[in-house]
N, C-alpha and C positions, 0 to 999 in steps of 0.2 A: 486211208480207210477210216471212216467215222467210227467212233467208239459206240458199241452197242449199248442202248439205254438200259437193257436188262442188267448188264455188268456194272455200269455206273450206279444204277439204283441200288444194287446189292451192296456195293462198296459204301455208299452213303448211309444206307440203313444199318450196316454192320458197324461203321464208325460211330454213328449216333448211339447205337445200343451200348457199345463199349465205353464211349465217353459220357454216356448219360446226358445227351444233348438232343434237342429238337432237330430232326433231319433237315428241316427247312433252313437251318442256320449253317449247313455244310454245303458249300458250293464246289463245283468241279475244280475251280482255280485256287481253292483254299490251300494254303501251305500246311502240310502235315506237322511241321514244327510249330507253327502258330496255333494249331489245334491241340498242341501238346500230345501228339501221337508218338510216344516213345516206342522203343522196340517191343515191349510187352503189348502195348495197344495194337501195334501193327500185326503181331502174331495172332492175337485174339481176333482181330478184324479179318485176317486172311482165313482163319478157321471158319468163321461165320459165313464168309462169302463162299468158300468151297462147299459148305453144307447147303447154303441157299441155292446154289447152282448145281446141286446133285453131283458134285465131284467132277463136273465136266471141265472145270478150270482149276488149275493149281498154280501156285507161285512159289518161287524159291526164296530163301531167306535173303539172298543177295539182292533180288529185285525189291523185296520189302524195304531194305535199308536204303536203296538208291532212289526210290520214288519221292520227289519233292512235293508233289501235290496230290489231291484226291484223284484228279483225272489221270495223272501218271501212274498211280497205283492201280486204277481200273485198267489202264492200257497194258500194264504188266500182266494182268490176268489174261487179257486177249492174246498177248504174245506167247503166253504159256499154254494156251488152249490146245488140246488134242494133238499138239506137235511134240509130244513127249518122245524123246529119243532113248530114254531109259538109262543114260549114262553120265550126264554132266554133274549131278548133284553132289 
């Protein structure tokens, strides 16, 4: 399943805002480690993405920590979309 551009764009925009970088410098295959996206940056990014997407997508802290790249982080939002079971967190 291809990654929806809306989600990838939201993740890139949020990371750029938190990291104070030009979004054009953040590619889907960029390593979050190389971007210096520590746990605080990841949490702030997730909050901005959730807001940008009107709460339709949420992500667990576990998925935040596991995502190695920008695209993987965006994919974790897709995997977490509206499939909330209300119990695993």
